[in-house]
C-alpha positions, -999 to +999 in steps of 0.1 A: +852+223+180+833+255+173+800+255+153+796+278+124+763+278+104+782+280+071+797+245+078+770+221+088+794+192+090+807+207+122+773+208+138+772+188+170+751+157+168+726+145+194+735+114+213+716+083+204+712+048+219+733+022+202+716-007+186+737-033+205+727-019+238+690-022+229+695-057+216+714-067+248+686-054+271+659-071+250+678-104+250+685-102+287+648-096+295+637-122+270+659-148+287+635-148+316+605-157+295+615-185+272+625-221+277+658-231+294+678-236+262+666-204+246+671-186+279+708-195+280+712-186+243+696-152+248+717-146+280+748-153+260+736-129+233+729-103+259+764-106+273+781-103+239+759-073+227+762-057+262+800-057+259+798-042+224+773-016+235+794-007+265+825-002+243+804+019+218+792+041+247+826+056+251+819+077+221+803+111+231+776+107+204+764+073+216+743+065+246+735+032+262+763+024+286+740+020+316+716-002+295+745-024+284+758-028+319+723-036+331+720-063+304+754-077+314+742-079+350+708-094+341+723-121+317+739-143+343+708-141+364+689-153+333+713-182+330+707-191+366+670-190+361+673-211+329+693-237+348+668-238+377+640-241+351+658-270+335+663-288+368+628-283+380 
């Protein structure tokens, strides 16, 4: 698509981070710092929002694919930490 100043709707937009990817990363990190029950809950939220963020990252105007994948990787570790915290 070519850009013409007379038609601003054709102007390319800057890529931005998707909100689900940011929520996923915050939930995955938060899962390490709360109690066992909340840790599992936040890890599940991180997985769900990480999947949504990864799907949204296929759009050329949306960033956050790596953040979403990082959240999906950290979430199961958060679940393991929550289980260990529950046992100990």
